[in-house]
C-alpha positions in Angstrom: 22.3 -3.7 0.1 21.6 -3.3 -3.6 23.3 -0.9 -6.0 23.2 2.8 -5.5 20.7 4.9 -7.4 20.7 8.6 -8.2 18.4 11.2 -6.6 16.9 11.6 -10.0 16.0 7.9 -9.9 14.4 8.3 -6.5 12.3 11.3 -7.7 10.6 9.0 -10.3 9.0 6.9 -7.6 5.8 8.5 -6.3 5.2 7.4 -2.7 2.0 8.9 -1.5 -0.3 8.7 1.5 -3.8 7.3 1.4 -6.6 6.2 3.8 -7.9 2.7 3.6 -11.7 3.0 2.9 -12.6 -0.6 2.2 -11.2 -4.1 3.1 -12.2 -7.3 1.5 -11.0 -10.9 2.0 -8.9 -12.3 -0.9 -9.4 -16.1 -0.7 -8.0 -16.6 -4.2 -4.6 -15.3 -3.2 -1.7 -17.9 -2.9 -0.7 -16.4 0.5 -3.3 -14.8 2.9 -4.0 -11.3 1.8 -6.5 -8.4 1.9 -8.0 -6.5 -1.0 -7.7 -2.8 -0.1 -9.3 0.3 -1.5 -7.2 3.3 -0.6 -8.3 6.9 -1.0 -5.5 9.1 -2.3 -7.5 12.3 -2.5 -9.2 14.1 -5.3 -6.2 14.2 -7.7 -5.6 10.4 -7.7 -8.8 9.0 -6.3 -9.5 5.6 -4.9 -7.0 2.8 -5.9 -7.0 -0.9 -5.3 -4.1 -2.9 -3.7 -3.5 -6.5 -2.6 -1.6 -6.7 0.7 -0.2 -9.7 2.5 -0.8 -8.2 5.9 -3.3 -10.6 7.5 -1.0 -11.6 10.4 -0.9 -8.2 12.0 -4.1 -6.5 10.7 -7.7 -7.5 10.7 -10.4 -5.6 8.7 -11.3 -3.3 11.6 -7.7 -2.4 12.3 -7.2 -1.4 8.7 -10.3 0.7 8.0 -9.5 4.4 8.3 -5.8 3.8 8.6 -3.4 5.9 6.5 -0.7 4.0 4.6 2.1 4.7 2.2 2.0 3.3 -1.3 3.8 3.6 -4.6 1.2 5.1 -6.9 3.1 5.2 -10.3 3.8 1.5 -10.9 1.7 0.0 -13.7 -1.2 -2.1 -12.5 -0.4 -5.8 -11.7 -2.8 -8.7 -12.1 -2.8 -10.9 -9.0 -5.1 -13.8 -9.8 -8.6 -12.4 -10.5 -7.6 -9.0 -8.8 -6.0 -6.0 -10.5 -3.7 -4.2 -8.0 -3.2 -0.5 -8.9 -0.7 0.6 -6.2 2.0 -1.1 -4.1 1.2 -0.7 -0.4 4.5 -0.4 1.5 5.6 -2.3 4.6 8.6 -4.0 6.3 9.0 -7.6 7.3 9.2 -8.3 11.0 11.5 -10.9 12.6 9.2 -13.7 11.4 8.8 -12.3 7.8 5.3 -11.0 8.4 4.6 -7.5 7.0 4.2 -4.4 9.1 2.7 -1.4 7.3 4.7 1.8 6.6 2.6 4.6 8.0 2.9 8.3 8.9 3.5 9.2 12.5 0.5 11.5 12.4 -2.3 12.2 9.9 -1.5 14.1 6.7 -3.7 15.0 3.7 -4.5 12.1 1.4 -2.4 12.2 -1.8 0.5 14.0 -0.3 3.8 12.8 -1.8 6.7 11.7 0.3 9.4 14.4 0.4 
């Protein structure tokens, strides 16, 4: 476990829900990854993210799926791709990523409470 943070620190992190609307291969990535376009609703719009989730998810399994992402990090250049949000997930027993998702649909752009 890392050091404790305050609730005020946590409030600075915007974790929001969005729906994956486009998935593209990312052959230039060092580790297998998808390039995602995620719709966070009218306030934020569609943002791009690179995600190393190819072991558990193919393109068809991702399209239309709601995912959680940090939306207020600065963009990050990953090779030729500019990732605008950090899609959230957890490593399984082999270290492969499983997406963090809501239990049921919620409106795109909603912030985690």
